[in-house]
PLY file of the C-alpha trace (Angstrom):
ply
format ascii 1.0
element vertex 457
property float x
property float y
property float z
element edge 456
property int vertex1
property int vertex2
end_header
13.56 -21.46 8.81
10.10 -21.00 7.31
9.41 -24.71 7.02
8.20 -24.70 10.62
5.33 -22.34 9.70
4.36 -24.19 6.53
2.56 -26.84 8.60
-1.19 -26.63 9.15
-1.14 -26.52 12.95
-3.13 -23.82 14.81
-0.64 -23.94 17.69
1.83 -22.22 15.37
-0.05 -19.01 16.25
1.19 -19.37 19.84
4.79 -19.50 18.61
4.13 -16.50 16.37
2.79 -14.57 19.37
5.87 -15.45 21.46
8.17 -14.33 18.65
6.24 -11.08 18.36
6.71 -10.38 22.07
10.45 -11.08 21.80
10.86 -8.73 18.84
8.87 -6.03 20.62
11.10 -6.30 23.70
14.19 -5.92 21.53
12.64 -2.88 19.87
11.90 -1.35 23.25
15.60 -1.54 24.11
16.65 0.44 21.04
13.65 2.77 20.68
12.61 4.75 23.74
9.85 7.24 24.31
6.52 7.54 22.56
5.24 9.33 19.51
2.86 12.28 19.56
-0.09 10.14 18.47
0.56 7.46 21.10
0.55 10.15 23.79
-2.59 11.68 22.32
-4.55 8.40 22.49
-3.49 7.85 26.09
-4.51 11.38 27.06
-7.85 11.10 25.25
-8.73 8.13 27.43
-7.73 10.02 30.57
-9.64 13.18 29.59
-12.86 11.33 28.76
-12.57 9.28 31.94
-12.89 12.54 33.87
-16.46 12.79 32.57
-15.95 15.12 29.62
-17.88 14.41 26.42
-16.31 13.57 23.09
-16.72 16.26 20.39
-18.83 18.53 22.67
-16.07 19.02 25.23
-13.17 17.49 23.33
-11.77 19.19 20.24
-10.65 16.19 18.22
-11.70 13.96 15.33
-10.78 10.48 16.61
-13.51 7.89 15.95
-16.18 7.33 18.63
-15.54 3.59 19.00
-11.78 4.14 19.22
-12.10 6.72 22.00
-14.53 4.41 23.81
-11.75 1.79 23.87
-9.14 4.32 25.05
-11.47 5.57 27.77
-12.16 2.17 29.28
-8.56 1.01 29.00
-7.67 4.02 31.14
-10.56 3.32 33.51
-9.36 -0.25 34.06
-5.57 0.10 33.90
-4.73 3.79 34.20
-2.40 5.71 31.91
0.25 3.27 30.73
1.76 2.67 27.31
2.43 -0.93 28.29
-1.29 -1.75 28.32
-1.79 -0.15 24.92
1.07 -2.19 23.47
-0.21 -5.34 25.15
-3.72 -4.81 23.80
-2.39 -4.02 20.31
-0.31 -7.23 20.40
-3.47 -9.23 21.04
-5.22 -7.37 18.20
-2.34 -8.11 15.80
-2.19 -11.82 16.59
-5.99 -11.96 16.20
-5.67 -10.26 12.81
-2.91 -12.66 11.79
-5.18 -15.58 12.69
-8.13 -14.15 10.73
-5.93 -13.41 7.73
-4.39 -16.88 7.75
-7.77 -18.58 8.19
-9.45 -16.75 5.30
-6.57 -17.69 2.99
-6.60 -21.33 4.15
-10.36 -21.79 3.83
-10.39 -20.29 0.36
-7.31 -22.29 -0.74
-5.45 -19.17 -1.81
-2.22 -21.21 -2.04
-1.32 -24.71 -3.14
-0.32 -25.60 0.41
-1.82 -25.07 3.84
0.15 -23.61 6.70
0.69 -20.61 8.95
3.29 -18.85 6.84
0.89 -15.95 6.00
0.30 -15.34 9.73
4.04 -15.38 10.45
4.84 -12.93 7.64
1.90 -10.73 8.67
3.38 -10.54 12.16
6.88 -9.76 10.82
5.53 -6.91 8.72
3.57 -5.49 11.64
6.45 -5.50 14.12
8.95 -4.13 11.60
7.72 -0.58 12.23
6.83 0.27 15.86
4.04 2.62 14.72
2.20 -0.40 13.34
2.28 -1.88 16.84
0.64 1.18 18.40
-3.00 0.89 19.42
-4.09 3.25 16.67
-7.62 3.69 15.26
-6.16 2.44 11.97
-5.07 -0.85 13.55
-8.40 -1.34 15.31
-10.29 -0.56 12.11
-8.23 -3.07 10.11
-9.55 -5.89 12.33
-13.08 -5.38 11.04
-11.91 -4.86 7.47
-10.35 -8.34 7.59
-13.56 -9.80 9.04
-15.50 -8.22 6.17
-12.97 -9.54 3.65
-13.55 -13.06 4.95
-17.28 -12.76 4.22
-16.69 -11.24 0.78
-14.45 -14.15 -0.22
-17.07 -16.62 1.00
-19.62 -14.91 -1.25
-17.28 -15.03 -4.24
-16.94 -18.76 -3.54
-20.69 -18.99 -4.33
-21.89 -19.21 -0.74
-25.19 -17.35 -0.87
-26.77 -16.22 2.40
-28.16 -12.90 3.56
-25.91 -13.21 6.59
-22.76 -12.64 4.51
-24.01 -9.28 3.22
-25.40 -8.29 6.61
-22.19 -9.07 8.51
-19.94 -7.51 5.88
-21.83 -4.22 6.07
-21.81 -4.26 9.88
-18.06 -4.91 10.02
-17.23 -2.09 7.60
-19.63 0.23 9.45
-17.83 -0.48 12.73
-14.47 0.06 11.03
-15.71 3.42 9.74
-16.83 4.51 13.20
-13.33 3.68 14.45
-11.46 5.38 11.61
-13.41 7.39 9.04
-11.20 6.93 5.90
-11.74 3.17 6.11
-15.20 3.83 4.65
-13.53 3.44 1.22
-13.59 -0.31 1.83
-17.38 -0.18 1.62
-16.96 0.75 -2.06
-14.04 -1.68 -2.51
-16.06 -4.66 -1.32
-19.23 -3.48 -3.06
-17.30 -3.44 -6.33
-15.88 -6.90 -5.57
-19.34 -8.31 -4.85
-20.74 -6.91 -8.09
-17.72 -7.85 -10.20
-17.09 -11.39 -8.97
-20.54 -12.61 -7.94
-24.16 -12.36 -8.98
-25.37 -10.29 -6.05
-29.04 -9.33 -6.32
-30.29 -5.83 -5.54
-32.01 -6.92 -2.32
-28.75 -8.22 -0.84
-26.79 -5.16 -1.96
-29.35 -2.97 -0.19
-28.96 -5.17 2.89
-25.20 -4.55 2.65
-25.84 -0.78 2.48
-28.32 -0.67 5.37
-26.11 -2.80 7.63
-23.17 -0.50 6.83
-25.24 2.48 8.01
-26.26 0.67 11.21
-23.07 1.54 13.14
-23.36 5.20 12.15
-27.04 5.21 13.18
-26.26 3.77 16.62
-23.40 6.21 17.20
-25.61 9.05 15.98
-28.39 8.01 18.37
-25.93 7.92 21.26
-24.68 11.44 20.58
-28.22 12.68 19.91
-29.28 11.29 23.27
-26.32 12.97 24.99
-26.94 16.27 23.17
-23.87 16.29 20.95
-25.12 14.97 17.62
-24.22 17.99 15.48
-20.77 18.29 17.04
-20.25 14.60 16.25
-21.31 15.14 12.64
-19.18 18.26 12.22
-16.00 17.08 14.00
-15.92 13.46 12.88
-17.74 13.31 9.56
-17.09 16.76 8.07
-13.99 18.44 9.51
-12.18 15.10 9.64
-12.06 15.08 5.84
-11.78 18.83 5.22
-9.02 19.92 7.61
-5.48 20.45 6.41
-3.02 17.58 6.46
-0.81 17.28 9.53
2.24 15.06 9.80
5.27 14.72 12.05
7.11 12.95 9.21
8.06 14.15 5.77
7.38 12.06 2.67
11.12 11.34 2.52
11.14 10.02 6.10
8.20 7.72 5.39
9.89 6.41 2.25
13.20 5.75 4.04
11.49 3.82 6.84
9.32 1.80 4.46
11.71 1.24 1.55
12.13 -2.39 2.67
8.37 -2.92 2.36
8.34 -1.44 -1.13
11.18 -3.70 -2.30
9.59 -6.83 -0.83
6.24 -5.94 -2.38
7.71 -5.39 -5.86
9.84 -8.55 -5.65
6.90 -10.66 -4.47
4.47 -9.34 -7.08
6.98 -9.98 -9.87
7.62 -13.53 -8.62
3.89 -14.25 -8.33
3.09 -12.98 -11.80
5.99 -14.78 -13.45
5.87 -18.16 -11.68
2.51 -18.80 -10.00
-0.10 -20.98 -11.69
-3.40 -20.03 -10.16
-6.84 -21.54 -10.42
-9.75 -19.33 -11.47
-10.83 -18.84 -7.88
-7.27 -18.05 -6.76
-7.13 -15.42 -9.49
-10.34 -13.89 -8.14
-8.81 -13.81 -4.65
-5.75 -12.05 -6.04
-7.94 -9.49 -7.79
-9.79 -8.79 -4.53
-6.42 -8.37 -2.80
-5.48 -5.80 -5.44
-8.71 -3.96 -4.70
-7.69 -4.04 -1.02
-4.39 -2.44 -2.03
-6.20 0.37 -3.85
-8.42 0.85 -0.80
-5.36 1.10 1.45
-3.81 3.75 -0.79
-7.11 5.66 -0.85
-7.28 5.75 2.97
-3.80 7.29 3.05
-4.84 10.15 0.78
-8.18 10.65 2.56
-6.58 10.89 5.97
-5.51 14.20 7.45
-2.71 12.35 9.29
0.10 11.44 6.92
1.72 9.06 9.38
3.04 5.52 9.29
-0.13 4.28 11.00
-1.97 4.79 7.71
0.06 2.07 5.99
-1.32 -0.81 8.09
-4.10 -1.22 5.51
-1.62 -2.48 2.89
0.07 -4.97 5.25
-2.36 -7.83 4.37
-1.66 -7.20 0.68
2.12 -7.37 1.14
1.80 -10.47 3.34
-0.34 -12.19 0.69
2.19 -11.69 -2.11
5.18 -12.31 0.17
3.76 -15.72 1.05
3.49 -16.52 -2.65
7.12 -15.53 -3.07
8.43 -17.97 -0.45
6.17 -20.81 -1.60
7.40 -20.39 -5.18
11.10 -20.55 -4.30
12.55 -23.75 -5.77
16.31 -23.75 -5.34
17.51 -24.95 -1.96
20.06 -22.17 -1.57
17.36 -19.54 -2.15
15.00 -21.27 0.28
17.72 -20.97 2.92
19.14 -17.51 2.18
16.14 -15.44 1.12
14.13 -15.84 4.36
17.21 -14.81 6.35
17.96 -11.84 4.11
14.41 -10.58 3.76
12.98 -11.24 7.24
15.99 -10.20 9.32
16.96 -7.51 6.84
13.50 -5.96 7.04
13.47 -6.01 10.84
16.99 -4.61 11.16
16.76 -1.88 8.55
13.30 -0.68 9.60
14.27 -0.45 13.27
17.54 1.30 12.40
15.93 3.88 10.13
12.96 4.37 12.44
15.14 4.94 15.51
17.38 7.43 13.69
14.43 9.49 12.46
12.15 9.19 15.47
14.78 9.91 18.11
14.53 13.50 16.91
10.72 13.51 16.76
9.61 11.62 19.86
7.69 13.48 22.54
9.97 15.07 25.14
9.09 13.94 28.66
8.17 16.76 31.02
8.49 16.59 34.77
5.35 16.19 36.83
3.75 19.52 37.71
1.81 19.96 40.93
-0.46 22.76 39.68
-3.30 21.70 37.34
-2.53 23.35 34.00
-4.69 23.90 30.92
-2.92 24.21 27.58
-4.89 26.22 25.02
-3.35 24.59 21.96
-2.55 21.11 20.72
0.90 20.79 22.34
0.27 17.67 24.41
3.91 17.03 25.36
3.39 19.02 28.57
1.14 16.25 29.88
3.70 13.43 29.65
4.23 13.86 33.38
1.01 15.57 34.42
-2.72 15.02 34.52
-4.37 16.08 31.28
-6.51 19.17 31.69
-7.31 20.41 28.22
-9.99 19.78 25.60
-7.53 20.78 22.84
-6.31 17.69 20.98
-6.35 19.09 17.45
-5.30 22.57 16.33
-7.89 22.96 13.58
-10.87 21.93 15.72
-9.58 23.93 18.69
-9.39 27.11 16.62
-12.83 26.42 15.16
-14.40 25.85 18.59
-12.83 28.90 20.24
-13.68 31.18 17.33
-17.31 30.30 18.08
-17.23 32.05 21.47
-19.23 34.92 19.98
-22.21 32.57 19.79
-24.21 31.80 22.91
-24.25 27.99 22.73
-20.52 27.68 22.02
-19.66 30.22 24.71
-21.89 28.49 27.26
-20.40 25.07 26.54
-16.84 26.35 26.85
-17.57 28.21 30.09
-19.11 25.14 31.71
-16.16 23.04 30.54
-13.73 25.62 31.95
-15.44 25.66 35.34
-15.31 21.87 35.56
-11.63 21.74 34.59
-10.79 24.52 37.10
-7.11 24.93 36.13
-4.58 26.70 38.37
-2.42 27.71 35.40
-3.36 28.49 31.79
-0.80 28.45 28.97
-2.21 30.16 25.89
-0.37 28.90 22.80
-2.85 30.17 20.22
-3.49 33.68 21.56
-7.15 33.13 22.45
-7.05 34.06 26.16
-7.64 37.82 25.62
-10.86 36.98 23.78
-11.88 34.55 26.55
-11.33 37.16 29.27
-13.33 39.76 27.32
-16.15 37.27 26.78
-16.17 36.02 30.39
-15.46 38.75 32.98
-15.51 36.16 35.76
-12.49 34.42 34.23
-10.72 37.78 33.86
-11.27 38.46 37.57
-10.02 34.99 38.54
-6.75 34.81 36.55
-3.80 37.19 36.26
-0.96 37.35 33.75
2.28 35.95 35.22
4.36 35.57 32.06
4.23 35.49 28.31
0.99 33.68 27.39
0.75 32.35 30.96
-2.03 32.98 33.46
-2.31 31.92 37.10
-5.39 31.64 39.27
-5.68 34.30 41.96
-6.00 32.61 45.35
-8.13 34.64 47.70
0 1
1 2
2 3
3 4
4 5
5 6
6 7
7 8
8 9
9 10
10 11
11 12
12 13
13 14
14 15
15 16
16 17
17 18
18 19
19 20
20 21
21 22
22 23
23 24
24 25
25 26
26 27
27 28
28 29
29 30
30 31
31 32
32 33
33 34
34 35
35 36
36 37
37 38
38 39
39 40
40 41
41 42
42 43
43 44
44 45
45 46
46 47
47 48
48 49
49 50
50 51
51 52
52 53
53 54
54 55
55 56
56 57
57 58
58 59
59 60
60 61
61 62
62 63
63 64
64 65
65 66
66 67
67 68
68 69
69 70
70 71
71 72
72 73
73 74
74 75
75 76
76 77
77 78
78 79
79 80
80 81
81 82
82 83
83 84
84 85
85 86
86 87
87 88
88 89
89 90
90 91
91 92
92 93
93 94
94 95
95 96
96 97
97 98
98 99
99 100
100 101
101 102
102 103
103 104
104 105
105 106
106 107
107 108
108 109
109 110
110 111
111 112
112 113
113 114
114 115
115 116
116 117
117 118
118 119
119 120
120 121
121 122
122 123
123 124
124 125
125 126
126 127
127 128
128 129
129 130
130 131
131 132
132 133
133 134
134 135
135 136
136 137
137 138
138 139
139 140
140 141
141 142
142 143
143 144
144 145
145 146
146 147
147 148
148 149
149 150
150 151
151 152
152 153
153 154
154 155
155 156
156 157
157 158
158 159
159 160
160 161
161 162
162 163
163 164
164 165
165 166
166 167
167 168
168 169
169 170
170 171
171 172
172 173
173 174
174 175
175 176
176 177
177 178
178 179
179 180
180 181
181 182
182 183
183 184
184 185
185 186
186 187
187 188
188 189
189 190
190 191
191 192
192 193
193 194
194 195
195 196
196 197
197 198
198 199
199 200
200 201
201 202
202 203
203 204
204 205
205 206
206 207
207 208
208 209
209 210
210 211
211 212
212 213
213 214
214 215
215 216
216 217
217 218
218 219
219 220
220 221
221 222
222 223
223 224
224 225
225 226
226 227
227 228
228 229
229 230
230 231
231 232
232 233
233 234
234 235
235 236
236 237
237 238
238 239
239 240
240 241
241 242
242 243
243 244
244 245
245 246
246 247
247 248
248 249
249 250
250 251
251 252
252 253
253 254
254 255
255 256
256 257
257 258
258 259
259 260
260 261
261 262
262 263
263 264
264 265
265 266
266 267
267 268
268 269
269 270
270 271
271 272
272 273
273 274
274 275
275 276
276 277
277 278
278 279
279 280
280 281
281 282
282 283
283 284
284 285
285 286
286 287
287 288
288 289
289 290
290 291
291 292
292 293
293 294
294 295
295 296
296 297
297 298
298 299
299 300
300 301
301 302
302 303
303 304
304 305
305 306
306 307
307 308
308 309
309 310
310 311
311 312
312 313
313 314
314 315
315 316
316 317
317 318
318 319
319 320
320 321
321 322
322 323
323 324
324 325
325 326
326 327
327 328
328 329
329 330
330 331
331 332
332 333
333 334
334 335
335 336
336 337
337 338
338 339
339 340
340 341
341 342
342 343
343 344
344 345
345 346
346 347
347 348
348 349
349 350
350 351
351 352
352 353
353 354
354 355
355 356
356 357
357 358
358 359
359 360
360 361
361 362
362 363
363 364
364 365
365 366
366 367
367 368
368 369
369 370
370 371
371 372
372 373
373 374
374 375
375 376
376 377
377 378
378 379
379 380
380 381
381 382
382 383
383 384
384 385
385 386
386 387
387 388
388 389
389 390
390 391
391 392
392 393
393 394
394 395
395 396
396 397
397 398
398 399
399 400
400 401
401 402
402 403
403 404
404 405
405 406
406 407
407 408
408 409
409 410
410 411
411 412
412 413
413 414
414 415
415 416
416 417
417 418
418 419
419 420
420 421
421 422
422 423
423 424
424 425
425 426
426 427
427 428
428 429
429 430
430 431
431 432
432 433
433 434
434 435
435 436
436 437
437 438
438 439
439 440
440 441
441 442
442 443
443 444
444 445
445 446
446 447
447 448
448 449
449 450
450 451
451 452
452 453
453 454
454 455
455 456
């Protein structure tokens, strides 16, 4: 089965893309609905497309480049999960191509082919959360581009461009998803450990890494929201309490197939592979990638399956070694069937059983514009989003600042622009708002528990 992908033919990527689409369609039949995070990213794009500013008028920590993508996807296509999945499919096949190319050019294996790209795709589609257009997935694209440059440097290619581009790529990845900044240290350590990088080039690597932050900072400074950007994205993003819709047990059950494949592949590689010195260096860099992926998981305040995409290249690397090292014909025939189809089947089965209880419940479309004061976004599955509250911690922090003039003024202007007909107060902040703003108290009346309706004159 895998022999087809062990041929060095770029058109194999087309077949891999077609197979990915087929698997995704099958998944869509068994797994319905969308997760909380998928809904959140769709609604962020819709909210920002209404002209509201990120961080100033949006209480969330998602990366500035990621929300830029969500905003313009909504502007072009509207609110549709299909477009997000389509765009993420293109991103994944692009990543598979980059990953395969960097392994081929650096002769990571004793044969050339598109088996790494195929296995990368299989791992990605095995868990539907990996297929979501998450900041983690977008960030991984630039991590792989940086990895390609780092391997070229370890192969004794010496140009300033390699350090410059590597820093830029990791900087962009960090502005998409903040915990991916650990890969700056991962690749810095790799450059120092496996090459003779001079101080001037290491400083170039540092300054180019800071370039993306500087440009984003200038943009928010120009728009008047620099300190909110720093606080929400760079500070609170790392300090807020962990939130997760899955328990550690759920994550383990869904990903147990990945763990088994990883352990089996590593054991096979260590016991059977005969690597050249440069191949050993590549493997050591891959191990550093693995440590970086684990570090991002612990740095993140979202303990979700999306975090694990950073270890997918590592598993794909060792899994490819495993299949190449198989010698007996019966194993060459049976193991691909057992591992590939077993992984797909078990992951989808376990995922659907767990997530059917956790998926966002669809609400019917409401005619009256409603603002939810709280981070319960499920209300907006059938309605236009009309709330700046996308994260509980940042929402509470922002609304507690109503005693200060600047915070109060910003919220009042935001409220006037949103102009909701109904307000649902999930965090008990409306009494404070009405005391702080008499005009709002005159305009809205209590019509139920934690519910306010606009008085029509």
